[in-house]
Each structure stands twice: as C-alpha cells, then as structure tokens.
C-alpha positions as CSV (number, residue, x, y, z in Angstrom):
1,M,-62.2,7.0,-11.0
2,T,-61.0,10.0,-9.0
3,N,-62.3,13.4,-10.0
4,R,-58.9,15.0,-9.2
5,P,-57.5,16.7,-12.4
6,L,-54.8,14.6,-14.1
7,K,-52.4,17.5,-14.0
8,S,-51.4,16.7,-10.4
9,F,-51.4,13.9,-7.8
10,R,-50.8,14.1,-4.1
11,N,-48.9,10.8,-4.1
12,I,-48.0,7.8,-6.2
13,E,-50.8,5.7,-4.8
14,E,-53.4,8.2,-6.1
15,A,-51.7,8.1,-9.5
16,W,-51.9,4.3,-9.6
17,S,-55.6,4.4,-8.7
18,S,-56.2,6.8,-11.6
19,L,-54.3,4.6,-14.1
20,N,-56.3,1.5,-13.1
21,A,-59.5,3.4,-13.4
22,L,-58.6,4.7,-16.9
23,L,-57.6,1.2,-18.1
24,A,-60.8,-0.3,-16.8
25,A,-63.0,2.4,-18.5
26,K,-65.1,1.5,-21.5
27,P,-64.5,2.8,-24.1
28,T,-60.8,3.3,-23.5
29,P,-60.0,7.0,-23.1
30,P,-58.0,8.7,-25.9
31,Q,-54.2,8.6,-25.9
32,S,-54.1,12.3,-24.8
33,V,-55.6,11.3,-21.4
34,F,-52.9,8.7,-20.7
35,T,-50.2,11.2,-21.9
36,S,-51.6,13.8,-19.3
37,L,-51.5,11.1,-16.6
38,L,-47.8,10.2,-17.4
39,L,-46.8,13.9,-17.3
40,A,-48.5,14.3,-14.0
41,V,-46.8,11.2,-12.6
42,S,-43.4,12.4,-13.8
43,R,-43.8,15.6,-11.8
44,L,-43.8,13.5,-8.6
45,K,-40.2,12.7,-9.5
46,Q,-40.6,9.1,-8.3
47,Y,-38.6,7.7,-11.2
48,Q,-38.7,4.0,-10.3
49,A,-42.6,4.3,-10.2
50,N,-42.5,6.1,-13.6
51,V,-40.8,3.0,-15.1
52,G,-43.6,0.8,-13.7
53,F,-46.3,3.1,-15.2
54,V,-44.8,3.1,-18.7
55,E,-44.4,-0.7,-18.5
56,R,-48.1,-1.1,-17.5
57,L,-49.1,1.1,-20.5
58,H,-46.8,-0.8,-22.7
59,S,-48.6,-4.1,-21.8
60,A,-51.9,-2.4,-22.6
61,G,-50.5,-1.3,-26.0
62,L,-50.7,2.4,-25.0
63,S,-47.0,3.5,-24.8
64,N,-46.0,3.8,-28.5
65,H,-45.7,7.5,-28.4
66,L,-42.7,9.8,-27.8
67,V,-43.9,11.3,-24.5
68,A,-44.0,7.9,-22.9
69,K,-40.7,6.9,-24.3
70,N,-39.0,10.2,-23.2
71,I,-40.4,9.7,-19.6
72,L,-39.1,6.2,-19.6
73,V,-35.6,7.3,-20.9
74,N,-35.5,10.0,-18.2
75,S,-36.6,7.7,-15.4
76,L,-34.1,5.0,-16.4
77,C,-31.2,7.6,-16.5
78,R,-32.3,9.0,-13.1
79,T,-32.1,5.5,-11.6
80,N,-28.6,4.8,-13.0
81,R,-29.8,2.5,-15.8
82,T,-28.6,4.5,-18.8
83,D,-27.7,1.3,-20.7
84,L,-31.5,0.3,-20.6
85,A,-32.3,3.9,-21.7
86,F,-30.3,3.4,-24.9
87,S,-32.3,0.2,-25.5
88,V,-35.4,2.4,-25.4
89,L,-33.8,4.7,-27.9
90,S,-33.4,1.6,-30.2
91,R,-37.1,0.8,-29.7
92,I,-38.0,4.4,-30.6
93,F,-36.3,4.0,-34.0
94,K,-37.8,0.5,-34.5
95,I,-41.4,1.7,-34.1
96,G,-40.8,4.6,-36.6
97,L,-40.6,7.5,-34.1
98,K,-37.8,10.1,-34.3
99,P,-36.1,11.1,-31.0
100,N,-36.3,14.8,-30.2
101,A,-34.1,17.2,-28.2
102,M,-35.7,16.0,-25.0
103,T,-34.9,12.3,-25.7
104,L,-31.2,13.0,-26.4
105,T,-30.8,15.5,-23.6
106,N,-32.1,12.8,-21.1
107,L,-29.5,10.4,-22.5
108,V,-26.7,12.9,-22.3
109,D,-27.7,13.7,-18.7
110,G,-27.7,10.0,-17.9
111,L,-24.2,9.5,-19.3
112,C,-23.0,12.5,-17.3
113,R,-24.6,11.1,-14.1
114,D,-22.7,7.9,-14.7
115,G,-19.5,9.8,-15.2
116,D,-19.2,8.6,-18.8
117,F,-18.3,12.1,-20.1
118,A,-16.4,11.0,-23.1
119,R,-19.4,9.1,-24.4
120,A,-21.7,12.1,-23.7
121,V,-19.5,14.4,-25.6
122,S,-19.2,11.9,-28.5
123,L,-23.0,11.6,-28.6
124,V,-23.5,15.3,-28.9
125,R,-20.8,15.5,-31.6
126,D,-22.6,12.7,-33.6
127,M,-25.9,14.5,-33.2
128,T,-24.3,17.7,-34.5
129,S,-22.8,16.0,-37.5
130,R,-26.2,14.4,-38.4
131,G,-28.0,17.7,-38.0
132,D,-30.0,16.6,-35.0
133,P,-31.2,19.3,-32.7
134,V,-28.6,20.2,-30.0
135,D,-29.9,22.9,-27.7
136,G,-28.3,25.1,-25.1
137,Y,-29.7,23.0,-22.2
138,M,-27.9,19.9,-23.5
139,I,-24.6,21.7,-23.8
140,G,-25.1,23.3,-20.4
141,V,-25.8,19.8,-18.8
142,I,-22.5,18.4,-20.1
143,V,-20.4,21.5,-19.2
144,K,-21.9,21.6,-15.7
145,C,-21.2,17.9,-15.1
146,L,-17.7,18.1,-16.5
147,C,-16.8,21.1,-14.3
148,R,-18.4,19.6,-11.2
149,S,-16.3,16.4,-11.6
150,G,-13.1,18.4,-12.0
151,N,-12.8,18.2,-15.8
152,S,-12.8,21.9,-16.7
153,D,-10.3,21.4,-19.5
154,M,-12.6,18.9,-21.2
155,A,-15.5,21.3,-20.6
156,L,-13.7,24.2,-22.3
157,E,-12.7,22.0,-25.2
158,F,-16.3,20.9,-25.6
159,V,-17.5,24.5,-25.5
160,A,-15.0,25.5,-28.2
161,D,-16.1,22.6,-30.5
162,S,-19.8,23.5,-29.9
163,E,-19.1,27.1,-31.0
164,E,-17.3,26.0,-34.1
165,S,-20.2,23.6,-35.0
166,G,-22.6,26.6,-34.8
167,C,-24.6,25.3,-31.8
168,S,-26.8,27.8,-30.2
169,F,-26.5,28.3,-26.5
170,S,-26.2,30.9,-23.8
171,N,-22.5,31.7,-23.8
172,L,-22.7,33.7,-20.6
173,V,-24.2,30.8,-18.6
174,V,-21.9,28.2,-20.0
175,Y,-18.7,30.3,-19.6
176,S,-19.8,31.2,-16.1
177,T,-19.9,27.5,-15.3
178,C,-16.4,27.0,-16.7
179,V,-15.1,29.9,-14.6
180,D,-16.7,28.4,-11.5
181,G,-15.1,25.0,-12.4
182,L,-11.6,26.4,-12.7
183,C,-11.9,28.3,-9.4
184,K,-13.1,25.2,-7.6
185,E,-10.1,23.3,-9.0
186,G,-7.9,26.1,-7.5
187,R,-6.9,27.4,-11.0
188,V,-7.9,31.0,-10.4
189,D,-5.2,32.5,-12.7
190,E,-6.7,30.5,-15.6
191,A,-10.1,31.7,-14.6
192,L,-8.8,35.3,-14.8
193,E,-7.4,34.6,-18.2
194,L,-10.8,33.1,-19.3
195,L,-12.5,36.4,-18.3
196,G,-10.2,38.1,-20.8
197,V,-11.1,35.6,-23.5
198,I,-14.8,36.0,-22.8
199,R,-14.5,39.8,-23.1
200,S,-12.6,39.4,-26.4
201,K,-15.6,37.5,-27.8
202,G,-17.8,40.4,-27.0
203,I,-19.5,38.7,-24.1
204,L,-19.7,40.9,-21.0
205,P,-19.1,39.0,-17.8
206,D,-21.8,39.6,-15.2
207,N,-21.7,39.9,-11.4
208,V,-22.0,36.1,-10.9
209,M,-18.9,35.5,-12.9
210,Y,-16.8,38.2,-11.2
211,N,-18.1,37.1,-7.7
212,T,-16.9,33.5,-8.5
213,V,-13.4,34.7,-9.3
214,I,-13.3,37.1,-6.3
215,H,-14.2,34.1,-4.1
216,G,-11.5,32.0,-5.7
217,L,-8.9,34.6,-5.0
218,C,-10.1,35.0,-1.3
219,C,-9.9,31.2,-0.8
220,Q,-6.3,31.3,-1.9
221,G,-5.5,34.2,0.5
222,R,-5.1,36.7,-2.4
223,V,-7.3,39.3,-0.9
224,E,-5.5,42.3,-2.3
225,E,-6.0,40.9,-5.8
226,A,-9.6,40.3,-5.0
227,F,-10.0,44.0,-4.0
228,E,-8.2,45.0,-7.2
229,L,-10.7,43.0,-9.3
230,F,-13.5,44.5,-7.2
231,R,-12.4,48.0,-8.0
232,G,-12.1,47.1,-11.7
233,I,-15.6,45.8,-12.0
234,R,-17.0,49.0,-10.4
235,S,-15.1,51.1,-13.0
236,K,-16.9,49.0,-15.7
237,G,-20.2,50.0,-14.3
238,I,-21.0,46.6,-12.7
239,L,-22.5,47.2,-9.3
240,P,-21.3,44.8,-6.6
241,D,-24.0,43.1,-4.6
242,N,-24.2,41.4,-1.2
243,V,-22.4,38.3,-2.5
244,T,-19.4,40.5,-3.6
245,Y,-19.1,42.3,-0.2
246,N,-19.7,39.1,1.8
247,T,-16.9,37.4,-0.1
248,L,-14.5,40.2,0.5
249,I,-15.4,40.2,4.2
250,Y,-14.9,36.5,4.3
251,G,-11.4,36.9,2.7
252,L,-10.5,39.6,5.3
253,C,-11.7,37.5,8.2
254,C,-9.7,34.5,7.0
255,Q,-6.6,36.6,7.2
256,G,-7.5,37.8,10.7
257,R,-8.2,41.3,9.4
258,V,-11.6,41.5,11.1
259,E,-11.4,45.2,11.8
260,E,-11.2,45.9,8.0
261,G,-14.1,43.5,7.6
262,L,-16.1,45.6,10.1
263,E,-15.1,48.8,8.2
264,L,-16.4,47.2,5.0
265,L,-19.7,46.6,6.8
266,R,-19.9,50.3,7.5
267,V,-19.2,51.0,3.8
268,I,-22.0,48.6,2.8
269,R,-24.5,50.5,5.1
270,S,-23.4,53.9,3.8
271,K,-24.2,52.7,0.2
272,G,-27.7,51.7,1.2
273,I,-26.9,48.0,0.8
274,L,-28.5,46.0,3.6
275,P,-26.1,43.4,5.1
276,D,-27.6,39.9,5.4
277,N,-27.2,36.9,7.6
278,V,-24.1,35.8,5.8
279,T,-22.4,39.2,6.4
280,Y,-23.1,39.0,10.1
281,S,-22.3,35.3,10.6
282,T,-18.9,35.8,8.8
283,L,-17.9,38.7,11.0
284,I,-19.2,37.0,14.2
285,Y,-17.0,33.9,13.3
286,G,-14.0,36.1,12.6
287,L,-14.4,38.0,15.9
288,C,-14.8,34.7,17.9
289,C,-11.6,33.3,16.3
290,Q,-9.8,36.3,17.7
291,G,-11.4,35.9,21.1
292,N,-13.4,39.1,20.8
293,C,-16.6,37.4,22.1
294,D,-18.1,40.5,23.6
295,E,-17.9,42.4,20.3
296,A,-19.3,39.3,18.5
297,R,-22.2,39.1,20.9
298,A,-22.9,42.8,20.4
299,L,-22.9,42.3,16.6
300,L,-25.4,39.4,17.0
301,V,-27.7,41.8,19.0
302,E,-27.4,44.4,16.3
303,Q,-28.3,41.8,13.7
304,V,-31.5,40.8,15.6
305,N,-32.4,44.5,16.2
306,N,-32.1,45.1,12.4
307,G,-34.7,42.4,11.8
308,I,-32.2,39.9,10.3
309,M,-32.8,36.5,11.8
310,P,-29.5,34.8,12.7
311,D,-29.0,31.1,11.7
312,S,-27.4,28.3,13.6
313,N,-24.0,29.2,12.2
314,S,-23.9,32.6,14.0
315,Y,-25.0,31.1,17.3
316,T,-22.6,28.2,17.0
317,S,-19.6,30.5,16.2
318,L,-20.4,32.5,19.4
319,I,-20.9,29.3,21.5
320,Q,-17.5,28.0,20.2
321,G,-15.8,31.3,21.0
322,L,-17.2,31.5,24.5
323,S,-16.4,27.9,25.3
324,V,-12.8,28.3,24.3
325,C,-12.7,31.3,26.7
326,G,-14.3,29.1,29.4
327,R,-17.3,31.3,29.7
328,W,-19.8,28.5,30.2
329,I,-22.6,30.5,31.9
330,E,-22.7,32.7,28.7
331,V,-22.6,29.6,26.5
332,K,-25.7,28.3,28.3
333,D,-27.4,31.7,27.8
334,V,-26.6,31.9,24.1
335,F,-27.8,28.3,23.6
336,E,-31.1,29.0,25.4
337,E,-31.6,32.2,23.3
338,M,-31.0,30.2,20.2
339,V,-33.6,27.6,21.1
340,Y,-36.0,30.4,22.3
341,R,-35.8,32.1,18.9
342,G,-36.8,28.8,17.2
343,I,-33.4,28.3,15.6
344,N,-32.7,24.6,15.6
345,P,-29.2,23.6,16.7
346,S,-27.3,21.8,14.0
347,S,-25.2,18.7,14.4
348,Y,-22.1,21.0,14.3
349,T,-23.6,23.1,17.2
350,F,-24.0,19.9,19.3
351,N,-20.4,18.9,18.5
352,V,-19.0,22.3,19.5
353,L,-20.8,22.0,22.9
354,I,-19.8,18.3,23.4
355,D,-16.1,19.0,22.4
356,G,-15.8,22.1,24.5
357,L,-17.4,20.6,27.6
358,G,-15.3,17.5,27.2
359,K,-12.0,19.4,27.0
360,E,-13.0,21.5,29.9
361,G,-13.5,18.4,32.1
362,K,-17.3,18.7,32.1
363,I,-17.8,15.3,30.6
364,D,-21.1,14.5,32.4
365,E,-22.6,17.7,31.0
366,A,-21.2,16.7,27.6
367,Q,-23.0,13.3,27.9
368,C,-26.2,15.1,28.7
369,I,-25.9,17.3,25.6
370,F,-25.2,14.1,23.6
371,D,-28.4,12.5,25.0
372,V,-30.5,15.6,24.1
373,M,-29.1,15.6,20.6
374,V,-30.0,11.9,20.1
375,S,-33.5,12.5,21.6
376,K,-34.0,15.3,19.0
377,G,-33.4,12.8,16.2
378,F,-29.9,13.7,15.3
379,K,-27.6,10.9,14.2
380,P,-24.2,11.3,15.9
381,T,-21.3,11.6,13.5
382,T,-17.9,10.0,14.0
383,W,-16.6,13.5,14.9
384,I,-19.2,13.8,17.7
385,Y,-18.4,10.3,19.1
386,N,-14.7,11.2,19.0
387,S,-15.3,14.3,21.0
388,L,-17.2,12.3,23.7
389,I,-14.6,9.6,23.8
390,N,-11.8,12.2,24.1
391,G,-13.7,13.9,27.0
392,Y,-13.9,10.6,29.0
393,C,-10.3,9.8,28.3
394,L,-9.1,13.2,29.5
395,R,-10.9,12.5,32.8
396,G,-9.3,9.0,33.1
397,R,-12.7,7.4,32.6
398,T,-11.5,5.0,29.9
399,E,-14.0,2.2,30.4
400,E,-16.8,4.7,29.8
401,A,-15.0,5.9,26.7
402,N,-14.8,2.3,25.6
403,N,-18.6,2.0,26.2
404,V,-19.1,5.0,23.8
405,F,-16.9,3.2,21.3
406,V,-18.9,0.0,21.5
407,A,-22.2,2.0,21.2
408,M,-20.8,3.8,18.2
409,I,-20.2,0.6,16.3
410,E,-23.6,-0.8,17.3
411,E,-25.2,2.3,15.8
412,G,-23.5,1.7,12.5
413,C,-21.1,4.7,12.8
414,S,-17.6,3.7,11.6
415,P,-14.7,4.7,13.8
416,N,-11.7,6.4,12.2
417,V,-8.0,6.6,13.1
418,V,-8.7,9.5,15.5
419,T,-11.3,7.4,17.4
420,L,-8.9,4.5,18.0
421,S,-5.8,6.7,18.6
422,T,-7.8,8.6,21.3
423,L,-8.9,5.5,23.0
424,M,-5.4,3.9,22.8
425,N,-4.0,7.1,24.4
426,G,-6.6,6.8,27.2
427,Y,-5.5,3.2,28.0
428,I,-1.8,4.2,27.9
429,M,-2.5,6.8,30.6
430,E,-3.8,3.9,32.7
431,K,-0.9,1.8,31.6
432,N,-3.3,-0.8,30.2
433,F,-0.9,-1.8,27.4
434,G,-2.8,-5.0,26.6
435,Q,-5.9,-3.1,25.6
436,V,-3.7,-0.7,23.5
437,R,-2.4,-3.7,21.6
438,L,-5.9,-5.0,20.9
439,L,-7.1,-1.5,19.7
440,F,-4.1,-1.3,17.4
441,F,-5.0,-4.6,15.8
442,E,-8.6,-3.4,15.6
443,M,-7.4,-0.4,13.6
444,L,-5.5,-2.6,11.2
445,N,-8.3,-5.1,10.8
446,R,-10.6,-2.2,9.8
447,G,-8.2,-1.2,7.1
448,L,-7.3,2.1,8.8
449,K,-3.8,3.5,8.2
450,P,-2.1,4.7,11.4
451,D,-1.2,8.4,11.3
452,C,1.4,10.4,13.2
453,V,-0.9,10.7,16.2
454,T,-1.3,6.9,16.3
455,Y,2.5,6.3,16.1
456,C,3.1,8.9,18.9
457,V,0.6,7.1,21.1
458,L,2.2,3.7,20.4
459,I,5.8,4.9,20.9
460,R,4.9,6.7,24.2
461,G,3.2,3.6,25.4
462,L,6.2,1.4,24.6
463,F,8.5,3.7,26.5
464,L,6.2,3.9,29.5
465,S,6.0,0.1,29.6
466,G,9.8,-0.2,29.6
467,N,10.1,-1.3,26.0
468,A,12.5,1.4,24.8
469,R,14.1,-0.9,22.3
470,T,10.8,-1.8,20.7
471,A,9.8,1.9,20.7
472,L,13.0,2.8,18.8
473,Q,12.6,-0.1,16.4
474,L,9.0,1.1,15.6
475,F,10.2,4.7,15.1
476,Y,12.9,3.7,12.6
477,K,10.6,1.3,10.8
478,I,8.1,4.1,10.3
479,I,10.9,6.2,8.7
480,G,12.1,3.2,6.7
481,Y,8.5,2.7,5.3
482,G,8.6,6.3,4.1
483,D,5.7,7.3,6.3
484,T,5.6,11.0,7.4
485,V,7.3,11.6,10.7
486,D,6.5,15.1,12.1
487,E,8.0,17.2,15.0
488,K,5.6,15.6,17.5
489,T,6.8,12.1,16.8
490,Y,10.5,13.1,17.2
491,A,9.6,14.9,20.4
492,V,7.9,11.8,21.8
493,V,10.9,9.6,21.0
494,M,13.3,12.2,22.6
495,E,11.1,12.4,25.7
496,G,11.1,8.6,26.0
497,L,14.9,8.5,25.7
498,C,15.3,11.2,28.3
499,R,13.0,9.3,30.7
500,C,15.4,6.3,30.2
501,R,18.3,8.6,31.0
502,R,19.7,8.0,27.5
503,I,20.4,11.7,26.9
504,N,23.2,11.3,24.4
505,E,21.0,9.2,22.1
506,A,18.3,11.9,22.5
507,I,20.7,14.7,21.5
508,R,21.9,12.7,18.5
509,L,18.3,12.3,17.4
510,F,17.9,16.0,17.9
511,R,20.8,16.7,15.6
512,N,19.1,14.5,12.9
513,F,15.9,16.3,13.6
514,E,17.7,19.6,13.0
515,M,19.4,18.5,9.8
516,G,16.1,17.2,8.5
517,G,14.7,20.7,8.3
518,L,11.9,20.1,10.8
519,E,10.8,22.9,13.0
520,L,12.8,23.4,16.2
521,N,10.3,24.7,18.7
522,V,10.5,25.5,22.4
523,Y,8.7,22.2,23.3
524,V,11.5,20.1,21.7
525,Y,14.3,22.1,23.3
526,T,12.6,21.9,26.7
527,I,12.4,18.1,26.6
528,L,16.1,17.8,26.0
529,I,17.1,20.5,28.5
530,N,15.0,18.9,31.2
531,G,16.5,15.5,30.4
532,A,20.1,16.9,30.5
533,C,19.3,18.6,33.8
534,E,18.0,15.4,35.4
535,T,21.4,13.8,34.6
536,E,23.4,16.9,35.6
537,M,24.8,17.3,32.0
538,F,25.0,21.1,32.4
539,D,27.5,21.7,29.6
540,A,24.9,20.2,27.3
541,V,22.2,22.3,28.9
542,M,24.0,25.5,28.3
543,E,24.9,24.5,24.7
544,L,21.2,23.8,24.0
545,L,20.1,27.1,25.6
546,H,22.7,29.0,23.5
547,S,21.6,27.2,20.4
548,M,18.0,27.9,21.2
549,L,18.6,31.7,21.5
550,C,20.7,31.8,18.4
551,K,17.9,30.3,16.4
552,G,15.4,32.8,17.7
553,V,13.5,30.2,19.7
554,Q,12.4,32.0,22.9
555,P,12.6,29.8,26.1
556,N,9.5,29.8,28.2
557,V,8.9,29.5,32.0
558,V,8.9,25.7,31.8
559,T,12.3,25.7,30.1
560,M,13.9,28.0,32.6
561,T,12.3,26.3,35.6
562,A,13.7,22.9,34.4
563,I,17.2,24.4,34.4
564,I,16.8,26.0,37.8
565,K,15.6,22.7,39.2
566,G,18.7,20.9,37.8
567,L,21.0,23.6,39.2
568,C,19.4,23.4,42.7
569,K,19.5,19.6,42.6
570,S,23.2,19.7,42.0
571,G,23.8,22.3,44.8
572,S,24.4,25.3,42.5
573,V,21.7,27.5,44.1
574,S,23.7,30.7,43.4
575,K,23.7,29.9,39.7
576,A,20.0,29.2,39.9
577,Y,19.5,32.7,41.4
578,E,21.5,34.2,38.5
579,L,19.3,32.4,36.0
580,L,16.2,33.7,37.8
581,D,17.5,37.3,37.2
582,N,18.2,36.4,33.5
583,M,14.6,35.2,33.2
584,K,13.3,38.6,34.1
585,R,15.8,40.3,31.6
586,L,14.5,37.9,28.8
587,G,10.9,39.0,29.7
588,I,10.0,35.6,31.1
589,S,7.8,35.8,34.2
590,P,8.6,33.2,36.8
591,N,5.5,31.3,38.1
592,D,4.7,29.6,41.4
593,R,6.5,26.5,40.4
594,T,9.7,28.5,39.6
595,Y,9.7,30.1,43.1
596,A,8.9,26.8,44.8
597,T,11.9,25.1,43.0
598,I,14.2,27.9,44.2
599,M,12.9,27.7,47.7
600,E,13.4,23.9,47.8
601,G,17.0,24.3,46.6
602,F,17.7,27.0,49.2
603,L,16.4,24.8,52.0
604,R,18.3,21.8,50.8
605,D,21.5,23.8,50.4
606,Y,21.4,25.3,53.8
607,G,20.1,22.2,55.7
608,G,16.6,23.6,56.1
609,D,15.2,20.2,55.2
610,K,16.7,18.7,58.4
611,H,14.6,20.7,60.8
C-alpha cells in the first residue's frame, strides 16, 4: 500500500491503488480509514469515479455509514442522476440512519441542477414542517439556482416563506442574490424597490448589492440614475470601490461619453484609488469606438508604466480600432507587442484581425492569421469562419470561400444563416445562380430560417438573372408569411425594379414603404432618383428631391451626381450646372465623379465627342 497520506491523492489511479491495498490488508482496517479515503477521493471531484468507489465498498460491506451515503448522493446529483440519489435516500432510512443537512442539501442541489425547482422548494418546505435541519447554505443554493434560471419571483417567494418558517440564513447574501437576479432579468426598478424593502427589515445593503444595481442601471443606459444612486451610497457612509467606478465608467463609455469617463479616472486617482485593468480596458475600448486610437494607445502605455499588466481585451480593442482606421502597420506593432509581453491572443483577437483584414481586401494575410490561430490550438468558431468566407467573397474568390465552407463542416463547426447568406451573395456577384439555389436548399435542409439578409441576397439574385417576376413573388410571399421586412429588403426590390426600368412600380412600392413607417434614408431616395433619371422622368426626380428635403433627409454627393448625370444625358447641361451650384449651397462637396459627369455632358452637348 502507498505511504501517501489518505487526506490527498494526486490522481484517481493512485486512489484506486490505495483502496485495493486497504481491502487486501489483514486484518481489515477500521471504518475510519475507509471514511478518510472516501473523503480524499471526493476532493478530486471526479464524481463518476466516486460512485465506483462507494459501490466497491458496498460490495465489501463497508458503505453502511452516512459519510459514504452522502458522497454517493452528491456524486449522483453531480452526474445528473438525481433520481438514483433519492433511491440512496430510501436506503439510508432502510438501514436505520438519519439523513443530515449535508444529505438533504445535496438532494436540493441536484434538483436545482436538473431545473426541477418546484420539487426542490417542496422538499425544503417538507423538511421545515418535519423539523429537519434547514441551513443557510441550502436556502442559498435554491435562491441562487432560481435567480440564475430567470425565476427571481419564485426565489423571492421562497425567501419570504423561509423567513416566516424561522429558518436561519444570511439575509444579506440571499437578498443580494435576488437583487442580482432581478437586474439580470432587466427588472432594475424592482431591484431598487427591493433595496428599500431590505433596508426596512433593518438589513444594511453592502457595496456588492449597490454595485449590482448601478451596473443594471448602466446596462439600460440610465447613467444619470446610476450616478444619483452612487451619490446616495456615499452619503450613507458606504465607500465606493473599483467595481463601482469601473461600472460608472462603463456606463459613460457605452453612451459615447468617454471624456467624462476619463475625468472619472482622474477623480479615482485623486482619491488614492488605484485603477485596475478593467478601468483601462473599458476606456481604451471607448476611445477606439470613437476612432481616438492615438489617445487609446497612450492610455495603454500609461497602464503598462503604472505596473498594471493589460489583458487581451485591451490589446484587442486597440487592434480593432486601428484596423477600422486602416492603420495596418500599427496593428502589426500592437499585435507583436501583445505577444512579446506574453499576453496570449484570444479567439476574439484572431477574429478581429481576420475580419478586419478580409474587409480591407487583405484576404491572403487573413488566411495566414487563421492558419497561425489553428496551429496554436484554437478551434475556429462559426464567427471566424464567416469572416474568412466573407473576405474571400469580397475579393471575388468564391471557390476558395466555398473551400473554407467545406472545411468548416468537416471540422464539425455548424454554419449559420450568415455563413450561407454570405456565400450565396458571393455566387450572385459571379452570376452563378445555380450554386445560389443549391446553397438556399442547404440552408433549409439544415433547419436554418432565412433572415432579411438572406432574402435580400435571393431577391437581388433573381433580379440580376432576369427573373423580376419571381423576385417580386418572393418579396410579397415574405410579407404574406408575416416575416420581418426591413428597409434594406425594400431598397433591394426598388433597385431591382429600377434596373428593369419599371420606375412607376418602384415609386408605388416607395409610397407603401413610406406609409408603413419604415425609415426613409438617403440610400432609398438615391435608388429611386437614379432610376427616374435613367428614364428621364425629371418631374418625378424633382418631386422626390423636394420630398427628401421636406423630411429632413440630406441628399449626398451620390444623389446629386445621379441627377446631374440624368440632366446631362437629356441635354440639359445648363440645369446640371445650376444643380452643381445648389450642391455647394447645401454643403455637399462635389467629387471627381461629379465633375467628370459634368465634363462628359458639356462635351456631348457641344459636339466635343466628335473630335
């Protein structure tokens, strides 16, 4: 037998070796030795093995004591076999033992893990009525499980019943769990009311409870109320901590109020509270979202100089911000610094790089990053595969995108609607409508429900392939089925109709769009204006432009260039010049395309194209 103390084992094999040695020993060691071994095994938390140990002792006639039964009950509950755990409870009664608080707590925990909350609550109530011991841990387990599963009302009802029954438990911890549950369900006003109830019971809420509510308010964008609560707790003598300040900074950054977040950082320092990694990473993310990458990078340098090691979130936020701005040399520098400091990139870091490079047209570099990620043992997610597929499709390399799709399935990663919609769009750009049809059936066979993006892809493909009638039938079927049709779907249909020179139908659809309360944006107006210009329907063009301005939708350079092109094409170059002057008065700067269009019209009008 091993000389290693029975209070600990390195692994389950060593434990089995000790058990076999004990069972073979003559005379058989006392019961207390086997009890110590079981307790040591239970600390390994290999619950399936625990069941095997108890069964072995049972066959040797050495398991008829409460410690062994409790370990068996706990192990069965932890392996989702609570029904068998109740059979063990029956056995406990049968052999004349009395279950203790640990036995019953394990059963309650098992029922909660199974989601059988009603039975767990009923068991505790039965125990209370029989006078069985019900401790604070047991109540805490039920309350925690109920709140985590979104059953805060049941948790509060259970707490009230437990208080009436005279059960002893830590009110602060239990109520803190209920407050957290309400906030996670988005019921922050009820959480605030519960704070008042708690105070009326003579229980003083602590920092943890207040921080929970402040976080709930910030998540709902109610930052001013969060600050009001923050000032209130300070007046009560409760000192805010890092979590409090970090939560407020998070709320400010979510609203784009990053300067106020930075000011709060200065306040933290002035009070002698050291900001932590969460403080810095939140502010770095906020600055990057506003495109202030230089300031974000300076803040990261400050963080390092203050001896606070950044995590992958800070570096990833900076990488994402720089990639959006197209500053790829700095992206490379930041990534190399991250690796140099021994901070492992996360799956999200790799996705940001792959997505950014793909959208920038650097798909070969994105593929290299993907290969590095896989070589480091990361399992690509659906999101990462989607970014790579999108990158290939944007470059017109659809077959390579399809190869990624095939590899994705072979690796056991399930594609989603975005995956198939992206690939379908790639094939539509190549006018490979047969492949689009196959991918659509693939989507349906996988039980995936097409979304607005999918429908936009299909409708655009049908128009491009000359099947305008089928495109319109699909569009009206989508509406008939009650599926959501957004502004982009309407825009795709109107664009398709304009391509077919069916402008009047497009305008009728636009009116329906208008009456339906959907957002009328510059993109939608520009589609119609361009279509009307192509068919020289200038009365309709002017009416649309007037409507646009009346509704406060500012035309852009694309809109105005489309009108100028139509006027030049119809020989109205002087009117095109007038519109060019109006553009400047509206604060719209003409671009190279605008001037080229005017020049083409001028040359055509004065016969310059004959020379």
